[in-house]
C-alpha positions as CSV (number, residue, x, y, z in Angstrom):
1,M,-8.2,-3.9,-13.4
2,T,-8.0,-0.1,-13.8
3,L,-4.8,1.5,-14.9
4,L,-4.3,4.3,-12.4
5,P,-2.0,7.2,-13.5
6,V,1.5,7.6,-12.1
7,G,1.4,9.9,-9.1
8,T,-2.0,8.6,-7.8
9,I,-2.3,8.1,-4.1
10,V,-3.6,4.6,-3.5
11,S,-4.8,2.4,-0.6
12,C,-3.2,-1.1,-0.9
13,L,-4.3,-4.3,0.8
14,A,-1.9,-6.3,2.9
15,N,0.3,-8.6,0.8
16,G,3.3,-11.0,1.2
17,N,5.5,-8.0,2.1
18,M,3.3,-5.9,4.4
19,E,1.1,-7.4,7.1
20,H,-1.5,-4.6,7.2
21,P,-3.0,-2.3,4.6
22,F,-1.0,0.8,3.7
23,V,-1.2,4.0,1.6
24,G,1.3,4.8,-1.1
25,Q,1.9,6.6,-4.4
26,I,2.3,5.0,-7.8
27,E,5.8,5.6,-9.2
28,K,6.0,3.3,-12.2
29,H,3.7,0.9,-14.1
30,Y,4.4,-2.7,-15.1
31,E,2.1,-5.0,-17.0
32,R,-0.4,-5.8,-14.2
33,S,1.2,-4.1,-11.3
34,A,2.9,-0.9,-10.2
35,L,5.9,0.2,-8.1
36,V,4.3,2.0,-5.1
37,K,6.2,4.3,-2.7
38,I,4.9,3.6,0.8
39,L,3.7,6.9,2.4
40,A,1.8,5.7,5.5
41,H,1.7,2.3,7.1
42,H,0.6,0.5,10.3
43,P,3.2,0.8,13.1
44,K,3.7,-3.0,13.1
45,D,4.9,-2.8,9.5
46,K,7.6,-0.2,10.3
47,L,10.5,-2.8,9.9
48,N,8.9,-4.3,6.8
49,A,8.6,-0.9,5.1
50,R,12.2,0.0,6.0
51,E,13.4,-3.4,4.7
52,L,11.6,-2.7,1.4
53,L,13.2,0.8,1.2
54,Q,9.7,2.3,1.4
55,R,8.8,0.8,-2.1
56,V,6.9,-2.3,-3.1
57,V,5.5,-3.8,-6.3
58,I,1.7,-4.3,-6.0
59,S,-0.9,-5.8,-8.3
60,F,-3.5,-3.3,-9.6
61,D,-6.2,-5.7,-8.3
62,T,-5.2,-5.0,-4.7
63,M,-5.1,-1.2,-4.8
64,T,-7.8,1.5,-5.0
65,P,-7.5,5.3,-5.2
66,A,-7.1,6.6,-1.6
67,R,-9.9,8.6,0.0
68,I,-9.4,11.4,2.5
69,G,-9.5,9.7,5.8
70,D,-7.8,6.4,4.8
71,D,-5.9,5.6,7.9
72,P,-3.5,2.6,7.8
73,T,-2.8,2.8,11.5
74,A,-6.5,2.2,12.4
75,V,-6.7,-1.4,13.5
76,T,-10.0,-3.1,14.2
77,P,-10.1,-5.6,17.0
78,Q,-10.4,-8.6,14.7
79,N,-7.1,-7.7,13.0
80,V,-5.1,-7.5,16.3
81,V,-3.0,-10.6,17.0
């Protein structure tokens, strides 16, 4: 677990709240997680993001610093339901 600084743009894996990976920005640290503002998400997660008020608490284990080109809307065929 790496403690990323507040303000870092991160790529987050899907969790119980979001069905697909998304990109966000760390707003606040907790013990083993962070409050992340959702910046970009998969179109199918539009209602989930809105319901969460564009913020979600995510474990540090499920996030990595975002790279240029991280695209949460890109869906590979095996992920399409």
